BALOBA-1460 file (C-alpha; in Angstrom, 3 decimals):
// residues 277
<rec num="1" residu="x" x="-43.229" y="-21.279" z="-166.534"/>
<rec num="2" residu="x" x="-42.176" y="-18.491" z="-168.950"/>
<rec num="3" residu="x" x="-45.216" y="-16.398" z="-170.236"/>
<rec num="4" residu="x" x="-46.354" y="-16.973" z="-173.834"/>
<rec num="5" residu="x" x="-45.217" y="-13.904" z="-175.596"/>
<rec num="6" residu="x" x="-44.186" y="-13.013" z="-179.095"/>
<rec num="7" residu="x" x="-41.760" y="-10.358" z="-180.285"/>
<rec num="8" residu="x" x="-43.278" y="-6.844" z="-180.899"/>
<rec num="9" residu="x" x="-43.829" y="-6.208" z="-184.445"/>
<rec num="10" residu="x" x="-45.964" y="-3.368" z="-185.868"/>
<rec num="11" residu="x" x="-46.976" y="-5.384" z="-188.886"/>
<rec num="12" residu="x" x="-47.715" y="-8.667" z="-186.938"/>
<rec num="13" residu="x" x="-50.810" y="-10.374" z="-188.317"/>
<rec num="14" residu="x" x="-53.889" y="-9.687" z="-186.138"/>
<rec num="15" residu="x" x="-54.455" y="-13.477" z="-185.622"/>
<rec num="16" residu="x" x="-51.111" y="-13.475" z="-183.606"/>
<rec num="17" residu="x" x="-52.098" y="-10.661" z="-181.597"/>
<rec num="18" residu="x" x="-55.500" y="-12.173" z="-181.149"/>
<rec num="19" residu="x" x="-53.995" y="-15.364" z="-179.623"/>
<rec num="20" residu="x" x="-52.202" y="-13.359" z="-177.249"/>
<rec num="21" residu="x" x="-55.427" y="-11.747" z="-176.238"/>
<rec num="22" residu="x" x="-57.282" y="-15.154" z="-175.458"/>
<rec num="23" residu="x" x="-59.970" y="-14.509" z="-172.612"/>
<rec num="24" residu="x" x="-58.726" y="-14.203" z="-169.064"/>
<rec num="25" residu="x" x="-60.499" y="-17.493" z="-168.369"/>
<rec num="26" residu="x" x="-58.352" y="-19.390" z="-171.127"/>
<rec num="27" residu="x" x="-55.079" y="-17.863" z="-169.679"/>
<rec num="28" residu="x" x="-56.073" y="-18.802" z="-166.078"/>
<rec num="29" residu="x" x="-56.517" y="-22.187" z="-167.223"/>
<rec num="30" residu="x" x="-52.965" y="-22.308" z="-168.759"/>
<rec num="31" residu="x" x="-51.692" y="-21.154" z="-165.338"/>
<rec num="32" residu="x" x="-53.460" y="-24.054" z="-163.670"/>
<rec num="33" residu="x" x="-52.022" y="-26.546" z="-166.024"/>
<rec num="34" residu="x" x="-48.549" y="-25.151" z="-165.500"/>
<rec num="35" residu="x" x="-48.872" y="-25.736" z="-161.870"/>
<rec num="36" residu="x" x="-49.742" y="-29.246" z="-162.449"/>
<rec num="37" residu="x" x="-53.426" y="-29.205" z="-161.389"/>
<rec num="38" residu="x" x="-56.304" y="-30.828" z="-163.027"/>
<rec num="39" residu="x" x="-57.989" y="-29.464" z="-166.254"/>
<rec num="40" residu="x" x="-60.764" y="-26.943" z="-166.267"/>
<rec num="41" residu="x" x="-64.164" y="-28.305" z="-164.846"/>
<rec num="42" residu="x" x="-66.664" y="-29.540" z="-167.559"/>
<rec num="43" residu="x" x="-69.107" y="-26.803" z="-166.672"/>
<rec num="44" residu="x" x="-66.641" y="-24.292" z="-168.011"/>
<rec num="45" residu="x" x="-65.428" y="-25.833" z="-171.062"/>
<rec num="46" residu="x" x="-68.483" y="-24.983" z="-173.376"/>
<rec num="47" residu="x" x="-67.671" y="-21.322" z="-172.571"/>
<rec num="48" residu="x" x="-64.151" y="-21.753" z="-173.668"/>
<rec num="49" residu="x" x="-64.835" y="-23.499" z="-176.748"/>
<rec num="50" residu="x" x="-66.049" y="-20.595" z="-178.788"/>
<rec num="51" residu="x" x="-63.038" y="-18.221" z="-177.993"/>
<rec num="52" residu="x" x="-60.684" y="-21.057" z="-178.858"/>
<rec num="53" residu="x" x="-62.481" y="-21.794" z="-182.182"/>
<rec num="54" residu="x" x="-62.351" y="-18.095" z="-183.033"/>
<rec num="55" residu="x" x="-58.689" y="-17.765" z="-182.352"/>
<rec num="56" residu="x" x="-57.798" y="-20.730" z="-184.372"/>
<rec num="57" residu="x" x="-60.061" y="-19.494" z="-187.224"/>
<rec num="58" residu="x" x="-57.970" y="-16.208" z="-187.218"/>
<rec num="59" residu="x" x="-54.693" y="-18.216" z="-187.041"/>
<rec num="60" residu="x" x="-55.825" y="-20.030" z="-190.089"/>
<rec num="61" residu="x" x="-57.138" y="-17.367" z="-192.363"/>
<rec num="62" residu="x" x="-55.185" y="-16.659" z="-195.677"/>
<rec num="63" residu="x" x="-53.012" y="-13.724" z="-194.376"/>
<rec num="64" residu="x" x="-51.863" y="-15.774" z="-191.559"/>
<rec num="65" residu="x" x="-51.173" y="-18.831" z="-193.802"/>
<rec num="66" residu="x" x="-49.163" y="-16.512" z="-195.892"/>
<rec num="67" residu="x" x="-46.974" y="-15.425" z="-193.049"/>
<rec num="68" residu="x" x="-45.931" y="-19.054" z="-192.632"/>
<rec num="69" residu="x" x="-43.822" y="-18.495" z="-196.002"/>
<rec num="70" residu="x" x="-41.432" y="-15.983" z="-194.336"/>
<rec num="71" residu="x" x="-38.931" y="-16.592" z="-191.504"/>
<rec num="72" residu="x" x="-39.300" y="-13.132" z="-190.525"/>
<rec num="73" residu="x" x="-42.862" y="-13.725" z="-189.519"/>
<rec num="74" residu="x" x="-43.508" y="-17.608" z="-189.248"/>
<rec num="75" residu="x" x="-41.678" y="-17.968" z="-185.900"/>
<rec num="76" residu="x" x="-44.026" y="-15.609" z="-184.081"/>
<rec num="77" residu="x" x="-47.098" y="-17.319" z="-185.845"/>
<rec num="78" residu="x" x="-45.469" y="-20.675" z="-184.672"/>
<rec num="79" residu="x" x="-45.363" y="-19.356" z="-180.992"/>
<rec num="80" residu="x" x="-49.057" y="-18.284" z="-181.191"/>
<rec num="81" residu="x" x="-50.041" y="-21.769" z="-182.617"/>
<rec num="82" residu="x" x="-48.257" y="-23.300" z="-179.658"/>
<rec num="83" residu="x" x="-50.038" y="-20.975" z="-177.162"/>
<rec num="84" residu="x" x="-53.290" y="-21.928" z="-178.648"/>
<rec num="85" residu="x" x="-52.412" y="-25.736" z="-178.446"/>
<rec num="86" residu="x" x="-51.505" y="-25.188" z="-174.741"/>
<rec num="87" residu="x" x="-54.801" y="-23.596" z="-173.980"/>
<rec num="88" residu="x" x="-56.533" y="-26.591" z="-175.544"/>
<rec num="89" residu="x" x="-54.494" y="-28.939" z="-173.482"/>
<rec num="90" residu="x" x="-55.169" y="-26.786" z="-170.355"/>
<rec num="91" residu="x" x="-58.997" y="-26.617" z="-170.999"/>
<rec num="92" residu="x" x="-59.173" y="-30.329" z="-171.673"/>
<rec num="93" residu="x" x="-60.951" y="-29.760" z="-175.065"/>
<rec num="94" residu="x" x="-58.833" y="-32.233" z="-177.026"/>
<rec num="95" residu="x" x="-61.729" y="-34.042" z="-178.447"/>
<rec num="96" residu="x" x="-63.296" y="-30.936" z="-179.555"/>
<rec num="97" residu="x" x="-60.337" y="-29.572" z="-181.337"/>
<rec num="98" residu="x" x="-58.492" y="-32.801" z="-182.431"/>
<rec num="99" residu="x" x="-58.448" y="-32.007" z="-186.063"/>
<rec num="100" residu="x" x="-57.164" y="-28.291" z="-185.422"/>
<rec num="101" residu="x" x="-54.676" y="-29.397" z="-182.812"/>
<rec num="102" residu="x" x="-53.113" y="-32.059" z="-185.379"/>
<rec num="103" residu="x" x="-53.103" y="-29.233" z="-188.032"/>
<rec num="104" residu="x" x="-51.482" y="-26.639" z="-185.765"/>
<rec num="105" residu="x" x="-48.735" y="-29.077" z="-184.798"/>
<rec num="106" residu="x" x="-48.019" y="-29.686" z="-188.426"/>
<rec num="107" residu="x" x="-47.929" y="-26.054" z="-189.117"/>
<rec num="108" residu="x" x="-45.406" y="-25.749" z="-186.251"/>
<rec num="109" residu="x" x="-43.266" y="-28.574" z="-187.298"/>
<rec num="110" residu="x" x="-43.103" y="-27.045" z="-190.807"/>
<rec num="111" residu="x" x="-42.190" y="-23.566" z="-189.292"/>
<rec num="112" residu="x" x="-39.581" y="-25.159" z="-187.130"/>
<rec num="113" residu="x" x="-37.975" y="-27.180" z="-189.886"/>
<rec num="114" residu="x" x="-37.774" y="-24.192" z="-192.303"/>
<rec num="115" residu="x" x="-36.956" y="-21.447" z="-189.836"/>
<rec num="116" residu="x" x="-35.004" y="-23.224" z="-187.161"/>
<rec num="117" residu="x" x="-31.687" y="-21.214" z="-187.674"/>
<rec num="118" residu="x" x="-33.667" y="-17.973" z="-188.086"/>
<rec num="119" residu="x" x="-32.626" y="-15.418" z="-185.556"/>
<rec num="120" residu="x" x="-36.241" y="-14.272" z="-185.505"/>
<rec num="121" residu="x" x="-37.381" y="-17.410" z="-183.799"/>
<rec num="122" residu="x" x="-38.112" y="-16.453" z="-180.146"/>
<rec num="123" residu="x" x="-38.232" y="-20.124" z="-178.864"/>
<rec num="124" residu="x" x="-37.923" y="-23.759" z="-179.699"/>
<rec num="125" residu="x" x="-41.146" y="-25.587" z="-180.860"/>
<rec num="126" residu="x" x="-41.759" y="-28.884" z="-179.524"/>
<rec num="127" residu="x" x="-43.541" y="-31.694" z="-181.526"/>
<rec num="128" residu="x" x="-46.481" y="-32.013" z="-179.415"/>
<rec num="129" residu="x" x="-46.731" y="-29.377" z="-176.674"/>
<rec num="130" residu="x" x="-44.859" y="-26.715" z="-174.820"/>
<rec num="131" residu="x" x="-41.263" y="-28.006" z="-174.241"/>
<rec num="132" residu="x" x="-40.626" y="-28.221" z="-170.394"/>
<rec num="133" residu="x" x="-38.144" y="-30.212" z="-168.409"/>
<rec num="134" residu="x" x="-40.954" y="-32.368" z="-167.021"/>
<rec num="135" residu="x" x="-42.080" y="-33.824" z="-170.460"/>
<rec num="136" residu="x" x="-40.478" y="-37.252" z="-171.040"/>
<rec num="137" residu="x" x="-39.723" y="-38.829" z="-174.417"/>
<rec num="138" residu="x" x="-42.657" y="-41.204" z="-174.312"/>
<rec num="139" residu="x" x="-44.913" y="-37.959" z="-174.329"/>
<rec num="140" residu="x" x="-43.480" y="-37.138" z="-177.734"/>
<rec num="141" residu="x" x="-43.245" y="-40.415" z="-179.803"/>
<rec num="142" residu="x" x="-46.093" y="-42.203" z="-181.359"/>
<rec num="143" residu="x" x="-45.936" y="-46.063" z="-181.139"/>
<rec num="144" residu="x" x="-45.473" y="-47.753" z="-184.558"/>
<rec num="145" residu="x" x="-48.665" y="-48.652" z="-186.131"/>
<rec num="146" residu="x" x="-49.110" y="-52.462" z="-185.983"/>
<rec num="147" residu="x" x="-52.129" y="-54.710" z="-185.669"/>
<rec num="148" residu="x" x="-51.597" y="-54.670" z="-181.976"/>
<rec num="149" residu="x" x="-51.443" y="-50.778" z="-181.543"/>
<rec num="150" residu="x" x="-54.526" y="-50.402" z="-183.793"/>
<rec num="151" residu="x" x="-56.362" y="-52.825" z="-181.687"/>
<rec num="152" residu="x" x="-55.366" y="-50.788" z="-178.618"/>
<rec num="153" residu="x" x="-56.411" y="-47.604" z="-180.453"/>
<rec num="154" residu="x" x="-59.850" y="-49.133" z="-181.130"/>
<rec num="155" residu="x" x="-60.144" y="-50.197" z="-177.483"/>
<rec num="156" residu="x" x="-59.330" y="-46.836" z="-176.207"/>
<rec num="157" residu="x" x="-61.852" y="-45.156" z="-178.629"/>
<rec num="158" residu="x" x="-64.566" y="-47.692" z="-177.405"/>
<rec num="159" residu="x" x="-63.803" y="-46.531" z="-173.665"/>
<rec num="160" residu="x" x="-63.855" y="-42.837" z="-174.747"/>
<rec num="161" residu="x" x="-67.141" y="-43.103" z="-176.576"/>
<rec num="162" residu="x" x="-68.716" y="-45.188" z="-173.729"/>
<rec num="163" residu="x" x="-67.555" y="-42.377" z="-171.159"/>
<rec num="164" residu="x" x="-69.010" y="-39.571" z="-173.333"/>
<rec num="165" residu="x" x="-72.285" y="-41.332" z="-173.749"/>
<rec num="166" residu="x" x="-72.492" y="-42.206" z="-169.986"/>
<rec num="167" residu="x" x="-71.669" y="-38.676" z="-168.849"/>
<rec num="168" residu="x" x="-73.385" y="-36.730" z="-171.499"/>
<rec num="169" residu="x" x="-70.368" y="-34.807" z="-172.433"/>
<rec num="170" residu="x" x="-68.379" y="-33.741" z="-175.648"/>
<rec num="171" residu="x" x="-64.855" y="-34.895" z="-174.503"/>
<rec num="172" residu="x" x="-62.942" y="-37.310" z="-172.277"/>
<rec num="173" residu="x" x="-60.012" y="-35.616" z="-170.421"/>
<rec num="174" residu="x" x="-56.760" y="-37.558" z="-171.030"/>
<rec num="175" residu="x" x="-54.977" y="-35.713" z="-168.211"/>
<rec num="176" residu="x" x="-52.517" y="-37.859" z="-166.124"/>
<rec num="177" residu="x" x="-54.180" y="-36.023" z="-163.213"/>
<rec num="178" residu="x" x="-57.735" y="-37.426" z="-163.907"/>
<rec num="179" residu="x" x="-59.364" y="-40.896" z="-163.621"/>
<rec num="180" residu="x" x="-60.968" y="-40.933" z="-167.021"/>
<rec num="181" residu="x" x="-57.488" y="-40.765" z="-168.712"/>
<rec num="182" residu="x" x="-56.221" y="-43.728" z="-166.505"/>
<rec num="183" residu="x" x="-59.385" y="-45.837" z="-167.330"/>
<rec num="184" residu="x" x="-58.937" y="-45.199" z="-171.084"/>
<rec num="185" residu="x" x="-55.260" y="-46.129" z="-171.062"/>
<rec num="186" residu="x" x="-55.948" y="-49.342" z="-169.040"/>
<rec num="187" residu="x" x="-58.676" y="-50.387" z="-171.525"/>
<rec num="188" residu="x" x="-56.441" y="-49.654" z="-174.369"/>
<rec num="189" residu="x" x="-53.455" y="-51.387" z="-172.729"/>
<rec num="190" residu="x" x="-51.045" y="-48.678" z="-173.327"/>
<rec num="191" residu="x" x="-49.319" y="-46.051" z="-171.126"/>
<rec num="192" residu="x" x="-51.456" y="-42.958" z="-171.163"/>
<rec num="193" residu="x" x="-48.755" y="-40.738" z="-172.955"/>
<rec num="194" residu="x" x="-48.437" y="-43.472" z="-175.742"/>
<rec num="195" residu="x" x="-52.204" y="-43.711" z="-176.132"/>
<rec num="196" residu="x" x="-52.574" y="-39.966" z="-176.107"/>
<rec num="197" residu="x" x="-49.936" y="-39.302" z="-179.002"/>
<rec num="198" residu="x" x="-51.442" y="-42.387" z="-180.857"/>
<rec num="199" residu="x" x="-54.896" y="-41.097" z="-180.629"/>
<rec num="200" residu="x" x="-53.928" y="-37.566" z="-181.791"/>
<rec num="201" residu="x" x="-51.982" y="-38.971" z="-184.890"/>
<rec num="202" residu="x" x="-55.031" y="-41.510" z="-185.679"/>
<rec num="203" residu="x" x="-57.521" y="-38.567" z="-185.300"/>
<rec num="204" residu="x" x="-55.457" y="-36.335" z="-187.725"/>
<rec num="205" residu="x" x="-55.255" y="-39.214" z="-190.151"/>
<rec num="206" residu="x" x="-58.810" y="-40.247" z="-190.226"/>
<rec num="207" residu="x" x="-59.962" y="-36.665" z="-190.354"/>
<rec num="208" residu="x" x="-57.904" y="-36.112" z="-193.448"/>
<rec num="209" residu="x" x="-59.256" y="-39.362" z="-194.944"/>
<rec num="210" residu="x" x="-62.748" y="-38.156" z="-194.283"/>
<rec num="211" residu="x" x="-62.044" y="-34.843" z="-195.780"/>
<rec num="212" residu="x" x="-60.722" y="-36.479" z="-199.007"/>
<rec num="213" residu="x" x="-63.820" y="-38.630" z="-199.270"/>
<rec num="214" residu="x" x="-66.208" y="-35.852" z="-198.473"/>
<rec num="215" residu="x" x="-64.762" y="-33.477" z="-201.322"/>
<rec num="216" residu="x" x="-64.104" y="-36.201" z="-203.869"/>
<rec num="217" residu="x" x="-65.591" y="-36.068" z="-207.412"/>
<rec num="218" residu="x" x="-68.005" y="-33.517" z="-208.848"/>
<rec num="219" residu="x" x="-70.609" y="-33.510" z="-206.064"/>
<rec num="220" residu="x" x="-67.691" y="-33.116" z="-203.532"/>
<rec num="221" residu="x" x="-66.253" y="-30.193" z="-205.541"/>
<rec num="222" residu="x" x="-69.616" y="-28.457" z="-205.489"/>
<rec num="223" residu="x" x="-69.772" y="-29.061" z="-201.774"/>
<rec num="224" residu="x" x="-66.376" y="-27.465" z="-201.267"/>
<rec num="225" residu="x" x="-67.280" y="-24.412" z="-203.357"/>
<rec num="226" residu="x" x="-70.119" y="-23.764" z="-201.163"/>
<rec num="227" residu="x" x="-68.001" y="-23.690" z="-197.977"/>
<rec num="228" residu="x" x="-67.345" y="-20.367" z="-196.085"/>
<rec num="229" residu="x" x="-64.120" y="-18.748" z="-197.339"/>
<rec num="230" residu="x" x="-62.057" y="-19.870" z="-194.152"/>
<rec num="231" residu="x" x="-63.330" y="-23.355" z="-194.117"/>
<rec num="232" residu="x" x="-62.811" y="-23.630" z="-197.876"/>
<rec num="233" residu="x" x="-59.221" y="-22.551" z="-197.400"/>
<rec num="234" residu="x" x="-58.568" y="-25.127" z="-194.589"/>
<rec num="235" residu="x" x="-60.398" y="-27.924" z="-196.734"/>
<rec num="236" residu="x" x="-58.188" y="-27.113" z="-199.751"/>
<rec num="237" residu="x" x="-54.958" y="-27.328" z="-197.568"/>
<rec num="238" residu="x" x="-56.109" y="-30.617" z="-196.280"/>
<rec num="239" residu="x" x="-56.935" y="-31.970" z="-199.667"/>
<rec num="240" residu="x" x="-53.339" y="-31.002" z="-200.891"/>
<rec num="241" residu="x" x="-51.772" y="-33.567" z="-198.333"/>
<rec num="242" residu="x" x="-51.503" y="-37.198" z="-198.355"/>
<rec num="243" residu="x" x="-53.297" y="-38.391" z="-195.113"/>
<rec num="244" residu="x" x="-50.807" y="-41.217" z="-194.814"/>
<rec num="245" residu="x" x="-47.673" y="-39.169" z="-195.406"/>
<rec num="246" residu="x" x="-46.299" y="-39.708" z="-191.985"/>
<rec num="247" residu="x" x="-46.419" y="-43.636" z="-192.226"/>
<rec num="248" residu="x" x="-44.333" y="-46.154" z="-193.511"/>
<rec num="249" residu="x" x="-45.587" y="-48.262" z="-196.303"/>
<rec num="250" residu="x" x="-46.266" y="-51.205" z="-193.835"/>
<rec num="251" residu="x" x="-48.134" y="-48.925" z="-191.420"/>
<rec num="252" residu="x" x="-50.110" y="-47.411" z="-194.356"/>
<rec num="253" residu="x" x="-51.221" y="-51.015" z="-195.326"/>
<rec num="254" residu="x" x="-52.218" y="-51.797" z="-191.588"/>
<rec num="255" residu="x" x="-54.472" y="-48.768" z="-191.428"/>
<rec num="256" residu="x" x="-55.952" y="-49.050" z="-194.761"/>
<rec num="257" residu="x" x="-56.946" y="-52.756" z="-194.047"/>
<rec num="258" residu="x" x="-58.698" y="-51.465" z="-190.869"/>
<rec num="259" residu="x" x="-60.428" y="-48.543" z="-192.335"/>
<rec num="260" residu="x" x="-63.925" y="-50.385" z="-192.432"/>
<rec num="261" residu="x" x="-63.725" y="-50.527" z="-188.683"/>
<rec num="262" residu="x" x="-61.662" y="-47.410" z="-188.041"/>
<rec num="263" residu="x" x="-63.838" y="-44.892" z="-190.129"/>
<rec num="264" residu="x" x="-67.396" y="-45.787" z="-188.570"/>
<rec num="265" residu="x" x="-65.827" y="-45.675" z="-185.017"/>
<rec num="266" residu="x" x="-64.177" y="-42.242" z="-185.775"/>
<rec num="267" residu="x" x="-67.464" y="-40.917" z="-187.180"/>
<rec num="268" residu="x" x="-69.330" y="-41.954" z="-184.054"/>
<rec num="269" residu="x" x="-66.586" y="-40.273" z="-181.916"/>
<rec num="270" residu="x" x="-66.842" y="-37.054" z="-183.898"/>
<rec num="271" residu="x" x="-70.607" y="-37.053" z="-183.632"/>
<rec num="272" residu="x" x="-70.398" y="-37.220" z="-179.828"/>
<rec num="273" residu="x" x="-67.335" y="-34.748" z="-179.663"/>
<rec num="274" residu="x" x="-68.865" y="-32.138" z="-181.897"/>
<rec num="275" residu="x" x="-70.120" y="-28.820" z="-180.519"/>
<rec num="276" residu="x" x="-72.478" y="-26.910" z="-183.075"/>
<rec num="277" residu="x" x="-70.929" y="-23.811" z="-184.455"/>
């Protein structure tokens, strides 16, 4: 595997340099993942959550967001985002960083679409993870949203929630090397890669729906104004988006019809997955 490096630039944003200086423990987990071993042990994950959160906060502060607008600096930022996602994948902290991972992938896709022809781009960006020859198409494509796939998602979430409660953990590893992922996929009735990408997209969508609801109306706007600057900047960015933009009209109708079930289940999942700031 090639090392995650970005081109040298004297004015590169500190967040990009910070991503390259993730703690040694995070970098070691990346090496483990690249060698095809199981994710980091649960006892180590709480120690890794804080540096990953700090790194993404730096990658999302206003100066970093501003760098996305220029194809001179955006590809390096995109590569830093991809390295951050790889660290989350390697540590197994998908549940803890579901919203941030979805946001990072959206930002990477935007950078790639706008700057694909730029000579400054150091490497191609994949939709979901580091591009390697071992990744197959079913790891990259979300199943169409139908009544059947929503039922499968709900069953998978029920299995994840049950595992978190039984184990007293904040996450469920969906690694193909672990038993938990296979059990969840079996309960959902989907191949594990298909369930994993379905869950990622559903979590992003439900997170954004929740954000729109939380900051709607005068009370919501007052709540928004009281956020810390980096959290307010993130919220404003989310509120500018349509949560259903990636769906067809039929898929949107299917999801909205199921929201009375999906939202409470998502809230229950987040309550279990959350780690206090």
